[in-house]
Z-matrix of the N, CA and C atoms (Angstrom, degrees):
N
C 1 1.520
C 2 1.475 1 104.47
N 3 1.387 2 112.92 1 138.36
C 4 1.354 3 125.17 2 177.24
C 5 1.580 4 110.12 3 -88.06
N 6 1.283 5 109.36 4 120.95
C 7 1.500 6 118.26 5 -172.49
C 8 1.489 7 109.76 6 -90.99
N 9 1.285 8 111.54 7 124.95
C 10 1.610 9 121.87 8 -176.23
C 11 1.436 10 110.89 9 -118.27
N 12 1.434 11 113.93 10 142.09
C 13 1.442 12 117.19 11 164.77
C 14 1.614 13 103.16 12 -119.05
N 15 1.275 14 110.42 13 140.70
C 16 1.559 15 119.00 14 -172.48
C 17 1.538 16 104.66 15 -111.02
N 18 1.334 17 112.58 16 134.15
C 19 1.532 18 124.50 17 171.18
C 20 1.488 19 107.15 18 -119.06
N 21 1.415 20 111.29 19 113.99
C 22 1.583 21 120.15 20 177.34
C 23 1.514 22 105.28 21 -162.03
N 24 1.329 23 115.44 22 125.08
C 25 1.366 24 119.02 23 -178.26
C 26 1.500 25 116.05 24 -86.34
N 27 1.371 26 118.87 25 -23.41
C 28 1.453 27 121.62 26 175.75
C 29 1.543 28 110.13 27 -75.98
N 30 1.345 29 112.12 28 129.68
C 31 1.475 30 115.82 29 -176.32
C 32 1.587 31 109.48 30 -67.51
N 33 1.228 32 121.80 31 -39.16
C 34 1.438 33 122.73 32 -176.45
C 35 1.514 34 110.37 33 -71.20
N 36 1.388 35 118.43 34 -42.58
C 37 1.476 36 122.60 35 174.66
C 38 1.542 37 109.19 36 -57.34
N 39 1.356 38 113.50 37 -49.63
C 40 1.469 39 114.68 38 -175.95
C 41 1.467 40 112.44 39 -64.67
N 42 1.257 41 116.04 40 -33.28
C 43 1.594 42 115.10 41 178.61
C 44 1.481 43 108.09 42 -67.74
N 45 1.354 44 115.43 43 -40.49
C 46 1.491 45 115.35 44 -177.44
C 47 1.440 46 115.88 45 -66.39
N 48 1.466 47 115.57 46 -42.54
C 49 1.460 48 120.11 47 179.90
C 50 1.525 49 110.17 48 -69.65
N 51 1.326 50 113.76 49 -32.75
C 52 1.552 51 117.05 50 -178.09
C 53 1.622 52 106.78 51 -66.58
N 54 1.373 53 117.40 52 -40.70
C 55 1.378 54 120.73 53 175.60
C 56 1.505 55 114.63 54 -59.57
N 57 1.250 56 112.51 55 -43.79
C 58 1.470 57 118.26 56 178.45
C 59 1.551 58 114.53 57 -67.02
N 60 1.356 59 113.89 58 -34.87
C 61 1.498 60 115.38 59 175.98
C 62 1.520 61 107.95 60 -72.87
N 63 1.304 62 121.37 61 -42.86
C 64 1.452 63 123.06 62 -178.88
C 65 1.483 64 114.66 63 -63.62
N 66 1.380 65 113.54 64 -25.35
C 67 1.533 66 115.16 65 176.52
C 68 1.567 67 114.68 66 -91.45
N 69 1.340 68 112.79 67 -8.75
C 70 1.543 69 117.49 68 175.52
C 71 1.442 70 112.21 69 -74.09
N 72 1.268 71 118.20 70 134.29
C 73 1.532 72 122.91 71 176.23
C 74 1.410 73 112.37 72 -67.91
N 75 1.350 74 117.96 73 131.08
C 76 1.381 75 119.78 74 178.39
C 77 1.533 76 120.05 75 88.70
N 78 1.355 77 112.30 76 -1.17
C 79 1.478 78 119.77 77 -175.18
C 80 1.528 79 110.83 78 -110.58
N 81 1.314 80 120.44 79 132.17
C 82 1.458 81 125.79 80 171.73
C 83 1.618 82 110.34 81 -119.30
N 84 1.297 83 113.22 82 112.88
C 85 1.448 84 116.92 83 173.74
C 86 1.537 85 107.32 84 -80.39
N 87 1.374 86 116.23 85 111.35
C 88 1.433 87 120.27 86 -175.88
C 89 1.556 88 112.75 87 -93.17
N 90 1.319 89 118.99 88 -19.77
C 91 1.476 90 121.13 89 -177.91
C 92 1.495 91 106.70 90 -169.30
N 93 1.370 92 114.99 91 162.13
C 94 1.391 93 122.99 92 172.53
C 95 1.486 94 112.62 93 -144.62
N 96 1.295 95 117.74 94 150.29
C 97 1.556 96 117.56 95 179.84
C 98 1.437 97 108.71 96 -146.99
N 99 1.353 98 113.01 97 159.88
C 100 1.540 99 121.37 98 -171.16
C 101 1.463 100 110.67 99 -106.32
N 102 1.396 101 119.43 100 -10.01
C 103 1.465 102 120.40 101 -179.97
C 104 1.507 103 110.32 102 -131.59
N 105 1.350 104 119.56 103 169.40
C 106 1.396 105 120.08 104 179.10
C 107 1.523 106 113.93 105 -66.14
N 108 1.290 107 117.25 106 -38.72
C 109 1.518 108 122.17 107 176.38
C 110 1.545 109 107.23 108 -63.59
N 111 1.290 110 123.67 109 -45.02
C 112 1.366 111 122.81 110 -176.20
C 113 1.599 112 112.85 111 -67.93
N 114 1.262 113 117.83 112 -25.05
C 115 1.455 114 120.83 113 175.37
C 116 1.392 115 108.78 114 -79.32
N 117 1.297 116 123.73 115 -45.56
C 118 1.452 117 126.69 116 175.94
C 119 1.493 118 113.55 117 -57.21
N 120 1.361 119 115.84 118 -44.45
C 121 1.471 120 116.52 119 174.69
C 122 1.481 121 113.17 120 -64.29
N 123 1.267 122 121.50 121 -37.15
C 124 1.459 123 124.40 122 178.78
C 125 1.543 124 107.42 123 -62.88
N 126 1.300 125 117.55 124 -44.71
C 127 1.452 126 122.29 125 -175.94
C 128 1.573 127 108.91 126 -67.02
N 129 1.348 128 119.09 127 -39.92
C 130 1.474 129 120.34 128 171.04
C 131 1.533 130 117.04 129 -58.06
N 132 1.312 131 106.14 130 -37.73
C 133 1.576 132 113.10 131 -173.54
C 134 1.539 133 109.68 132 -79.18
N 135 1.433 134 116.77 133 -39.88
C 136 1.449 135 119.62 134 -164.22
C 137 1.578 136 110.53 135 -108.91
N 138 1.238 137 120.58 136 -17.84
C 139 1.474 138 125.37 137 -177.96
C 140 1.555 139 110.36 138 49.21
N 141 1.244 140 121.58 139 67.36
C 142 1.513 141 126.86 140 -177.54
C 143 1.538 142 107.98 141 -68.71
N 144 1.277 143 113.97 142 173.91
C 145 1.448 144 123.31 143 172.19
C 146 1.545 145 106.23 144 -86.42
N 147 1.327 146 119.16 145 -39.87
C 148 1.421 147 120.25 146 -171.74
C 149 1.539 148 107.74 147 -141.95
N 150 1.305 149 121.51 148 140.52
C 151 1.517 150 124.54 149 163.08
C 152 1.532 151 112.20 150 -103.86
N 153 1.235 152 113.53 151 125.00
C 154 1.549 153 122.93 152 175.87
C 155 1.474 154 108.26 153 -102.10
N 156 1.405 155 119.12 154 113.90
C 157 1.512 156 119.24 155 -170.88
C 158 1.414 157 111.20 156 -134.28
N 159 1.422 158 116.84 157 146.06
C 160 1.388 159 118.92 158 167.86
C 161 1.560 160 110.04 159 -67.63
N 162 1.307 161 122.65 160 152.27
C 163 1.439 162 123.45 161 179.24
C 164 1.524 163 112.21 162 -70.03
N 165 1.391 164 114.15 163 -24.40
C 166 1.514 165 116.03 164 -178.12
C 167 1.532 166 108.07 165 -126.45
N 168 1.273 167 117.54 166 132.41
C 169 1.444 168 124.56 167 -178.85
C 170 1.537 169 106.65 168 -148.72
N 171 1.350 170 118.85 169 167.41
C 172 1.422 171 120.48 170 166.92
C 173 1.507 172 111.32 171 -58.93
N 174 1.299 173 117.38 172 151.79
C 175 1.343 174 129.20 173 18.39
C 176 1.543 175 119.93 174 -85.24
N 177 1.446 176 114.66 175 -23.66
C 178 1.451 177 120.22 176 -169.39
C 179 1.448 178 114.65 177 -113.05
N 180 1.376 179 117.73 178 -9.27
C 181 1.513 180 123.69 179 -177.05
C 182 1.506 181 111.82 180 52.33
N 183 1.372 182 113.79 181 46.74
C 184 1.481 183 113.12 182 -177.48
C 185 1.626 184 105.04 183 -122.61
N 186 1.391 185 114.32 184 -81.30
C 187 1.421 186 116.35 185 -173.36
C 188 1.514 187 108.45 186 -131.48
N 189 1.245 188 122.94 187 34.58
C 190 1.410 189 128.75 188 -172.94
C 191 1.573 190 108.95 189 -57.40
N 192 1.372 191 115.67 190 -43.11
C 193 1.476 192 113.69 191 -179.71
C 194 1.522 193 118.61 192 -66.05
N 195 1.395 194 112.03 193 -30.40
C 196 1.476 195 114.88 194 170.78
C 197 1.565 196 112.21 195 -66.74
N 198 1.290 197 114.36 196 -45.10
C 199 1.487 198 117.23 197 175.51
C 200 1.525 199 113.72 198 -61.53
N 201 1.233 200 113.40 199 -33.25
C 202 1.500 201 117.29 200 175.52
C 203 1.615 202 110.74 201 -60.74
N 204 1.395 203 109.43 202 -46.90
C 205 1.414 204 113.96 203 -177.12
C 206 1.496 205 111.99 204 -66.71
N 207 1.292 206 119.44 205 -32.84
C 208 1.527 207 126.74 206 -179.74
C 209 1.531 208 104.33 207 -65.89
N 210 1.365 209 115.76 208 -51.51
C 211 1.452 210 116.77 209 -173.78
C 212 1.567 211 112.97 210 -66.84
N 213 1.381 212 114.55 211 -33.64
C 214 1.510 213 119.08 212 178.28
C 215 1.556 214 109.60 213 -66.19
N 216 1.352 215 117.59 214 -37.45
C 217 1.469 216 123.81 215 -178.99
C 218 1.601 217 106.08 216 -57.61
N 219 1.409 218 117.11 217 -37.86
C 220 1.366 219 121.48 218 178.77
C 221 1.491 220 115.07 219 -77.11
N 222 1.422 221 113.71 220 -51.12
C 223 1.445 222 115.96 221 -170.88
C 224 1.600 223 113.79 222 -94.54
N 225 1.300 224 117.63 223 -19.42
C 226 1.565 225 122.84 224 175.89
C 227 1.424 226 111.93 225 -142.29
N 228 1.308 227 116.73 226 68.78
C 229 1.463 228 122.09 227 -172.80
C 230 1.600 229 116.27 228 -62.04
N 231 1.420 230 113.65 229 -19.12
C 232 1.412 231 113.29 230 179.32
C 233 1.543 232 115.95 231 -86.97
N 234 1.380 233 111.79 232 -5.35
C 235 1.515 234 119.43 233 -178.28
C 236 1.548 235 107.70 234 -87.19
N 237 1.379 236 117.09 235 124.96
C 238 1.447 237 120.43 236 172.59
C 239 1.492 238 110.96 237 -78.24
N 240 1.445 239 112.12 238 157.64
C 241 1.413 240 118.90 239 -177.75
C 242 1.546 241 108.13 240 -137.00
N 243 1.389 242 115.23 241 124.45
C 244 1.435 243 120.24 242 173.02
C 245 1.488 244 112.07 243 -113.08
N 246 1.348 245 118.96 244 119.49
C 247 1.435 246 122.45 245 -179.67
C 248 1.485 247 110.07 246 -92.10
N 249 1.267 248 115.98 247 136.34
C 250 1.447 249 127.46 248 171.49
C 251 1.515 250 113.89 249 -102.84
N 252 1.364 251 116.98 250 130.88
C 253 1.442 252 117.40 251 -178.51
C 254 1.559 253 110.71 252 -134.05
N 255 1.235 254 119.51 253 146.00
C 256 1.489 255 123.48 254 174.39
C 257 1.543 256 114.26 255 -65.86
N 258 1.408 257 109.93 256 -35.11
C 259 1.538 258 116.56 257 -174.44
C 260 1.453 259 108.38 258 -126.75
N 261 1.286 260 115.56 259 151.90
C 262 1.424 261 126.64 260 -179.46
C 263 1.560 262 111.65 261 -84.11
N 264 1.445 263 108.97 262 70.07
C 265 1.548 264 112.94 263 -177.66
C 266 1.459 265 107.90 264 -103.01
N 267 1.403 266 112.04 265 121.53
C 268 1.530 267 117.20 266 -167.63
C 269 1.527 268 108.36 267 -75.87
N 270 1.201 269 121.24 268 -21.01
C 271 1.518 270 121.29 269 -178.41
C 272 1.503 271 109.74 270 -63.84
N 273 1.307 272 117.31 271 -38.68
C 274 1.444 273 121.71 272 177.45
C 275 1.550 274 108.27 273 -65.86
N 276 1.312 275 117.34 274 -44.12
C 277 1.421 276 121.15 275 179.91
C 278 1.518 277 109.98 276 -61.39
N 279 1.332 278 112.78 277 -45.73
C 280 1.531 279 113.02 278 175.92
C 281 1.440 280 120.78 279 -58.21
N 282 1.399 281 112.00 280 -37.96
C 283 1.447 282 116.01 281 -179.70
C 284 1.477 283 107.94 282 -74.54
N 285 1.393 284 120.76 283 -27.97
C 286 1.536 285 120.16 284 174.72
C 287 1.488 286 111.89 285 -64.96
N 288 1.369 287 117.14 286 -43.25
C 289 1.419 288 120.43 287 -172.40
C 290 1.513 289 113.75 288 -91.95
N 291 1.328 290 121.25 289 -4.11
C 292 1.420 291 117.30 290 -175.63
C 293 1.525 292 114.69 291 -76.21
N 294 1.304 293 120.50 292 -12.60
C 295 1.399 294 122.71 293 172.95
C 296 1.600 295 111.27 294 -97.14
N 297 1.225 296 115.59 295 14.03
C 298 1.495 297 124.53 296 -178.41
C 299 1.503 298 109.02 297 121.03
N 300 1.348 299 112.34 298 137.31
C 301 1.454 300 116.45 299 178.83
C 302 1.597 301 112.27 300 -96.21
N 303 1.262 302 121.14 301 -8.36
C 304 1.497 303 124.84 302 179.43
C 305 1.549 304 107.94 303 -64.89
N 306 1.321 305 117.45 304 129.98
C 307 1.490 306 121.24 305 178.14
C 308 1.522 307 111.42 306 73.64
N 309 1.310 308 120.85 307 23.93
C 310 1.468 309 121.01 308 -174.81
C 311 1.535 310 104.15 309 -133.76
N 312 1.336 311 112.64 310 145.11
C 313 1.563 312 120.24 311 173.36
C 314 1.455 313 113.00 312 -147.29
N 315 1.303 314 118.40 313 153.54
C 316 1.365 315 126.07 314 -175.79
C 317 1.583 316 109.87 315 -138.82
N 318 1.361 317 112.41 316 112.77
C 319 1.464 318 120.31 317 -174.21
C 320 1.447 319 114.19 318 -127.44
N 321 1.297 320 118.75 319 149.53
C 322 1.457 321 123.92 320 176.72
C 323 1.587 322 104.98 321 -80.89
N 324 1.432 323 112.19 322 145.85
C 325 1.384 324 111.87 323 -176.62
C 326 1.615 325 117.62 324 -64.08
N 327 1.292 326 116.10 325 -21.93
C 328 1.471 327 114.55 326 175.35
C 329 1.486 328 115.59 327 -66.53
N 330 1.288 329 120.57 328 -12.00
C 331 1.449 330 127.60 329 171.97
C 332 1.583 331 110.69 330 -64.70
N 333 1.341 332 114.96 331 -30.05
C 334 1.420 333 114.23 332 -177.19
C 335 1.486 334 114.42 333 -64.75
N 336 1.342 335 117.68 334 -16.53
C 337 1.513 336 122.39 335 175.91
C 338 1.569 337 108.29 336 -60.32
N 339 1.209 338 117.86 337 -35.73
C 340 1.494 339 123.82 338 178.68
C 341 1.490 340 111.47 339 -93.11
N 342 1.355 341 115.76 340 93.39
C 343 1.508 342 118.71 341 -170.09
C 344 1.532 343 108.83 342 -66.91
N 345 1.345 344 117.08 343 -30.55
C 346 1.458 345 117.07 344 -177.38
C 347 1.539 346 110.30 345 -69.23
N 348 1.355 347 116.23 346 -37.88
C 349 1.480 348 120.43 347 -178.08
C 350 1.525 349 105.47 348 -72.25
N 351 1.390 350 120.59 349 -36.89
C 352 1.441 351 121.60 350 177.51
C 353 1.642 352 112.09 351 -66.78
N 354 1.309 353 114.71 352 -36.18
C 355 1.510 354 118.25 353 178.61
C 356 1.483 355 108.29 354 -69.91
N 357 1.332 356 121.37 355 -38.15
C 358 1.496 357 121.83 356 177.74
C 359 1.429 358 111.97 357 -67.25
N 360 1.307 359 117.21 358 -33.07
C 361 1.549 360 119.74 359 178.00
C 362 1.563 361 111.25 360 -69.04
N 363 1.418 362 111.65 361 -43.79
C 364 1.470 363 115.71 362 176.60
C 365 1.559 364 112.52 363 -61.03
N 366 1.301 365 117.76 364 -42.15
C 367 1.330 366 120.36 365 -172.95
C 368 1.613 367 109.23 366 -72.90
N 369 1.305 368 119.03 367 -34.59
C 370 1.389 369 125.03 368 176.01
C 371 1.505 370 110.89 369 -61.90
N 372 1.313 371 115.48 370 -46.17
C 373 1.516 372 119.36 371 177.97
C 374 1.461 373 114.26 372 -69.90
N 375 1.300 374 117.35 373 -32.90
C 376 1.497 375 123.30 374 175.11
C 377 1.484 376 107.30 375 -58.89
N 378 1.298 377 116.19 376 -42.90
C 379 1.582 378 123.12 377 -178.80
C 380 1.476 379 113.84 378 -68.41
N 381 1.402 380 114.98 379 -10.37
C 382 1.452 381 118.70 380 -177.37
C 383 1.443 382 112.46 381 101.21
N 384 1.340 383 119.33 382 5.16
C 385 1.436 384 120.82 383 -179.97
C 386 1.526 385 114.04 384 -86.00
N 387 1.321 386 116.28 385 -173.26
C 388 1.477 387 123.65 386 -174.09
C 389 1.551 388 106.45 387 -124.39
N 390 1.353 389 116.68 388 134.22
C 391 1.424 390 122.11 389 169.03
C 392 1.479 391 114.51 390 -129.84
N 393 1.365 392 114.48 391 125.60
C 394 1.467 393 121.91 392 176.90
C 395 1.409 394 112.63 393 -125.57
N 396 1.347 395 118.47 394 129.34
C 397 1.421 396 123.46 395 -176.19
C 398 1.560 397 106.88 396 -59.58
N 399 1.374 398 115.70 397 138.31
C 400 1.453 399 117.96 398 -175.81
C 401 1.410 400 108.79 399 -64.94
N 402 1.394 401 130.11 400 -29.09
C 403 1.322 402 129.50 401 -178.84
C 404 1.591 403 112.72 402 -65.31
N 405 1.296 404 114.08 403 -17.28
C 406 1.527 405 113.32 404 -175.45
C 407 1.518 406 111.28 405 -102.05
N 408 1.391 407 120.42 406 -7.17
C 409 1.397 408 121.96 407 -171.76
C 410 1.579 409 107.08 408 -65.80
N 411 1.286 410 121.07 409 -46.83
C 412 1.532 411 123.68 410 177.21
C 413 1.583 412 108.32 411 -56.93
N 414 1.283 413 117.37 412 -42.64
C 415 1.487 414 117.69 413 -179.17
C 416 1.475 415 112.80 414 -71.54
N 417 1.225 416 119.93 415 -34.25
C 418 1.417 417 126.04 416 171.09
C 419 1.678 418 110.46 417 -56.63
N 420 1.188 419 111.28 418 -47.33
C 421 1.519 420 118.79 419 178.41
C 422 1.504 421 112.21 420 -64.55
N 423 1.342 422 111.69 421 -42.51
C 424 1.526 423 116.16 422 177.28
C 425 1.596 424 109.37 423 -64.20
N 426 1.284 425 116.61 424 -44.14
C 427 1.477 426 117.41 425 -178.11
C 428 1.502 427 113.20 426 -67.70
N 429 1.309 428 114.29 427 -35.72
C 430 1.519 429 117.07 428 172.39
C 431 1.513 430 111.71 429 -58.45
N 432 1.346 431 117.16 430 -43.27
C 433 1.439 432 118.32 431 172.53
C 434 1.488 433 114.71 432 -64.09
N 435 1.308 434 116.77 433 -39.07
C 436 1.409 435 122.27 434 177.11
C 437 1.518 436 113.23 435 -59.00
N 438 1.336 437 116.47 436 -38.88
C 439 1.466 438 121.45 437 -177.86
C 440 1.536 439 109.53 438 -62.19
N 441 1.338 440 118.28 439 -28.04
C 442 1.442 441 120.19 440 178.14
C 443 1.550 442 111.48 441 -64.84
N 444 1.315 443 115.10 442 -27.88
C 445 1.534 444 123.78 443 177.30
C 446 1.482 445 107.85 444 -133.95
N 447 1.331 446 117.11 445 48.70
C 448 1.500 447 119.64 446 -176.02
C 449 1.520 448 114.60 447 -68.70
N 450 1.308 449 116.80 448 -14.48
C 451 1.505 450 111.68 449 179.12
C 452 1.460 451 107.76 450 100.31
N 453 1.385 452 122.65 451 -17.00
C 454 1.381 453 122.11 452 -176.58
C 455 1.508 454 112.56 453 -58.64
N 456 1.424 455 115.36 454 -33.43
C 457 1.426 456 117.48 455 -178.04
C 458 1.520 457 115.06 456 -69.63
N 459 1.380 458 113.29 457 -16.65
C 460 1.443 459 115.83 458 179.60
C 461 1.559 460 113.11 459 -87.50
N 462 1.370 461 118.44 460 2.19
C 463 1.367 462 123.66 461 -177.33
C 464 1.578 463 105.50 462 -83.18
N 465 1.447 464 115.65 463 141.54
C 466 1.387 465 121.19 464 178.64
C 467 1.493 466 110.49 465 -70.92
N 468 1.408 467 123.54 466 168.44
C 469 1.394 468 124.14 467 -179.88
C 470 1.525 469 113.10 468 -57.44
N 471 1.326 470 115.12 469 -40.89
C 472 1.438 471 122.15 470 178.53
C 473 1.570 472 111.22 471 -67.17
N 474 1.279 473 118.27 472 -41.83
C 475 1.437 474 121.65 473 -178.66
C 476 1.555 475 109.38 474 -67.86
N 477 1.372 476 118.09 475 -32.97
C 478 1.535 477 120.27 476 174.84
C 479 1.452 478 108.25 477 -67.01
N 480 1.323 479 117.12 478 -42.53
C 481 1.502 480 122.13 479 178.92
C 482 1.459 481 111.64 480 -55.98
N 483 1.415 482 116.27 481 -47.83
C 484 1.460 483 121.72 482 -179.34
C 485 1.493 484 112.33 483 -66.73
N 486 1.335 485 113.59 484 -45.94
C 487 1.479 486 115.91 485 178.63
C 488 1.549 487 111.73 486 -58.12
N 489 1.326 488 120.66 487 -37.08
C 490 1.411 489 122.48 488 174.54
C 491 1.535 490 114.10 489 -60.48
N 492 1.311 491 115.08 490 -38.54
C 493 1.444 492 120.08 491 173.06
C 494 1.506 493 117.21 492 -68.72
N 495 1.415 494 113.65 493 -33.56
C 496 1.339 495 121.26 494 175.27
C 497 1.539 496 108.45 495 -62.96
N 498 1.345 497 117.11 496 -41.65
C 499 1.405 498 121.18 497 -174.30
C 500 1.566 499 110.16 498 -72.62
N 501 1.356 500 118.35 499 -15.58
C 502 1.357 501 120.57 500 169.75
C 503 1.519 502 117.04 501 -81.92
N 504 1.285 503 115.50 502 -2.83
C 505 1.457 504 122.92 503 179.99
C 506 1.516 505 115.02 504 87.30
N 507 1.346 506 116.57 505 20.81
C 508 1.397 507 121.41 506 179.64
C 509 1.495 508 114.15 507 -74.41
N 510 1.302 509 124.14 508 143.56
C 511 1.470 510 129.24 509 174.04
C 512 1.551 511 106.29 510 -75.67
N 513 1.345 512 116.19 511 164.33
C 514 1.414 513 117.80 512 173.01
C 515 1.466 514 115.00 513 -65.10
N 516 1.380 515 117.12 514 -26.88
C 517 1.487 516 120.08 515 176.75
C 518 1.566 517 109.92 516 -70.78
N 519 1.279 518 113.71 517 -41.15
C 520 1.482 519 116.74 518 178.07
C 521 1.508 520 112.91 519 -66.15
N 522 1.351 521 116.84 520 -41.13
C 523 1.477 522 118.30 521 175.19
C 524 1.499 523 110.59 522 -59.80
N 525 1.302 524 119.25 523 -46.48
C 526 1.492 525 125.37 524 -175.14
C 527 1.535 526 105.88 525 -56.64
N 528 1.420 527 114.60 526 -48.58
C 529 1.483 528 116.82 527 -179.57
C 530 1.461 529 112.98 528 -60.52
N 531 1.399 530 114.18 529 -46.40
C 532 1.453 531 117.13 530 177.93
C 533 1.531 532 118.38 531 -52.83
N 534 1.294 533 110.96 532 -49.67
C 535 1.461 534 120.70 533 -176.42
C 536 1.537 535 113.87 534 -87.10
N 537 1.289 536 117.19 535 -2.53
C 538 1.520 537 123.32 536 179.71
C 539 1.460 538 109.46 537 54.39
N 540 1.339 539 117.35 538 55.43
C 541 1.429 540 125.98 539 173.04
C 542 1.539 541 107.52 540 -137.22
N 543 1.348 542 112.90 541 169.06
C 544 1.462 543 117.90 542 177.64
C 545 1.464 544 113.12 543 -71.90
N 546 1.436 545 113.16 544 155.06
C 547 1.368 546 119.63 545 178.10
C 548 1.455 547 111.85 546 -67.69
N 549 1.365 548 122.10 547 -26.60
C 550 1.391 549 129.06 548 175.17
C 551 1.505 550 114.24 549 -67.02
N 552 1.320 551 109.02 550 -37.88
C 553 1.499 552 117.95 551 176.18
C 554 1.598 553 113.95 552 -65.48
N 555 1.339 554 109.60 553 -37.00
C 556 1.479 555 116.95 554 178.29
C 557 1.573 556 110.96 555 -69.76
N 558 1.349 557 116.37 556 -37.12
C 559 1.453 558 120.53 557 179.13
C 560 1.517 559 108.07 558 -68.72
N 561 1.262 560 118.84 559 -37.93
C 562 1.483 561 121.94 560 179.11
C 563 1.544 562 109.95 561 -63.73
N 564 1.338 563 112.84 562 -44.43
C 565 1.560 564 110.24 563 177.65
C 566 1.484 565 114.37 564 -65.96
N 567 1.450 566 113.68 565 -37.43
C 568 1.435 567 113.64 566 -177.18
C 569 1.560 568 112.15 567 -66.82
N 570 1.428 569 116.15 568 -31.68
C 571 1.410 570 118.81 569 179.49
C 572 1.521 571 108.93 570 -69.35
N 573 1.436 572 116.56 571 -30.30
C 574 1.464 573 115.59 572 -177.88
C 575 1.586 574 106.25 573 -78.63
N 576 1.345 575 121.24 574 -32.17
C 577 1.410 576 121.33 575 171.51
C 578 1.491 577 113.92 576 -56.37
N 579 1.337 578 118.66 577 -49.94
C 580 1.453 579 125.00 578 177.13
C 581 1.541 580 108.49 579 -51.60
N 582 1.337 581 114.01 580 -48.28
C 583 1.479 582 117.73 581 -173.63
C 584 1.456 583 114.20 582 -64.37
N 585 1.406 584 113.81 583 -43.36
C 586 1.450 585 121.08 584 -178.20
C 587 1.573 586 112.54 585 -70.74
N 588 1.304 587 116.14 586 -31.09
C 589 1.552 588 120.34 587 179.76
C 590 1.539 589 107.48 588 -83.99
N 591 1.292 590 122.63 589 -2.96
C 592 1.489 591 122.72 590 -178.39
C 593 1.568 592 110.01 591 42.10
N 594 1.279 593 116.78 592 66.06
C 595 1.463 594 118.48 593 -173.02
C 596 1.504 595 112.02 594 -82.63
N 597 1.264 596 120.49 595 -10.15
C 598 1.465 597 121.81 596 171.31
C 599 1.536 598 110.21 597 89.49
N 600 1.323 599 113.99 598 -157.16
C 601 1.383 600 125.79 599 -177.88
C 602 1.609 601 114.97 600 -55.69
N 603 1.297 602 116.93 601 108.37
C 604 1.554 603 118.85 602 -177.54
C 605 1.531 604 112.22 603 -65.76
N 606 1.406 605 119.97 604 -19.04
C 607 1.354 606 122.57 605 -174.77
C 608 1.496 607 112.00 606 -78.38
N 609 1.378 608 116.33 607 -22.12
C 610 1.485 609 119.16 608 -174.45
C 611 1.487 610 110.93 609 -86.24
N 612 1.307 611 118.96 610 -42.71
C 613 1.471 612 123.00 611 176.24
C 614 1.495 613 109.08 612 -139.31
N 615 1.341 614 118.41 613 127.13
C 616 1.468 615 118.61 614 -179.05
C 617 1.465 616 109.23 615 -48.86
N 618 1.330 617 118.88 616 128.20
C 619 1.465 618 125.56 617 -177.30
C 620 1.501 619 112.96 618 -61.67
N 621 1.380 620 112.33 619 -34.08
C 622 1.425 621 114.49 620 -179.58
C 623 1.566 622 114.73 621 -63.53
N 624 1.413 623 107.28 622 -48.20
C 625 1.476 624 112.58 623 177.41
C 626 1.513 625 113.22 624 -62.56
N 627 1.424 626 114.35 625 -35.82
C 628 1.461 627 114.04 626 -176.42
C 629 1.481 628 113.52 627 -69.27
N 630 1.421 629 111.88 628 -34.61
C 631 1.468 630 115.12 629 175.39
C 632 1.524 631 112.55 630 -65.19
N 633 1.270 632 117.59 631 -43.40
C 634 1.490 633 121.62 632 176.56
C 635 1.533 634 110.05 633 -57.36
N 636 1.360 635 114.98 634 -46.10
C 637 1.644 636 116.92 635 -179.10
C 638 1.489 637 108.59 636 -63.21
N 639 1.347 638 119.47 637 -44.21
C 640 1.424 639 121.69 638 179.73
C 641 1.509 640 108.89 639 -58.37
N 642 1.224 641 120.70 640 -49.42
C 643 1.473 642 127.64 641 178.94
C 644 1.601 643 111.56 642 -54.86
N 645 1.333 644 114.36 643 -54.42
C 646 1.411 645 125.37 644 179.93
C 647 1.521 646 113.10 645 -55.56
N 648 1.362 647 114.78 646 -49.76
C 649 1.378 648 119.75 647 178.63
C 650 1.557 649 116.46 648 -67.13
N 651 1.335 650 115.97 649 -32.85
C 652 1.475 651 122.59 650 171.52
C 653 1.437 652 112.84 651 -64.23
N 654 1.422 653 116.02 652 -38.72
C 655 1.401 654 122.48 653 -179.80
C 656 1.594 655 111.99 654 -66.09
N 657 1.378 656 118.80 655 -29.96
C 658 1.410 657 124.04 656 -174.41
C 659 1.491 658 109.61 657 -88.84
N 660 1.391 659 117.63 658 -12.77
C 661 1.551 660 118.31 659 -175.74
C 662 1.526 661 110.91 660 -78.10
């Protein structure tokens, strides 16, 4: 049996995914959690074969699933991670795979409806393979091309400095205190960064998170 820990903060989604896992042949759901800390605690306690996690969870509802995968790469390298996302956003996938694609998967949530496909993906990742939702492949290629002209080179020295602090998860107030400038000045620089990087619709993916992901993936390339 393939032992799985599930990370999903939405009760309805967690129940639906749990039922799909329990109905899948060869899969045992050993625990579920609704926050990043709960999932990490379950992993430490149970040592599953794979973690299946939403990309966004408490405490911040930003990129907790990605940070989970990065942490497990360090602390439990043998455990596979499959990230579930509502949208095919390639920057999340790039951040997931940039520390190595072995034992990692990225699927859209509508794939959960096909429990056989979900089971195959979990098994492949548990074996050390890689699974990427077909809908995101073209977007991954597009973002790879975008990284060649990402706009990061157009940022001023101060904007680069502020973006690096944003990527560390700092608030505008923390950044202002660190750089000894006003919070209003930081906000102005961040708006300029968003504009230069052409991050698109802010309603789809938080622009602050997207800017940080773009910066981090560029640093790792």
